[in-house]
C-alpha angles and dihedrals in degrees: 000000000000092000089055093050089046091053093057106124130207094267093060088070088055091047091047091048093051092050092049091050090048090052088052089054092051096043107024120201103117092250104105088037090076095047089050092049091047091052092048089051093052087049093052093046088048090058091064103027127051107217134158120263092249090061090047092056092046090050089050093052092047092049092046093050093042089054092066098071091038090057093046090054094043093040095062091058094048094074104100118212113258132211092236107040094172095047093121096022099059094155092057089056088062097059111116096021125117126228141167118253115252092198126016123266105245121176088352099308131099142125141249128198114226110179107312095338131090112212127196114238134190127200144100115335110275135168125255109275093029115139112244132182120219109235102177142345132225109189104301094342116098122202113214141182130194112281119232107254115229113253112246119213 
């Protein structure tokens, strides 16, 4: 086995890198991408530096491990801004808005009608029709507090 590993040539790194990148194309997830790029990097270095196979494997491992924080840093910047940021987080879009209670909040639980949807709310006990402000959202549950009523002159 060791003689087989020792006989690996420079081109085997390019072949391994190509196979790993092909796996990434077939099963995307940006995981095999970094292994493939690490193998290609070791192959490129091997073109100019003559080094033992042990050093090549260590370099491959170091490059593969070093790619994790690099991807985390780069991956955050990849997300492009969208025109509808709350598309799949509808409840978060309601935070800060004020609505009238559909049903009273009793023992910390009530409902509010927003458009054609009835949302569960939790907060201090309040009568039906009271104005409440949404302070935060947890899934389909909205946390509310009494809204400041406008002063009438």
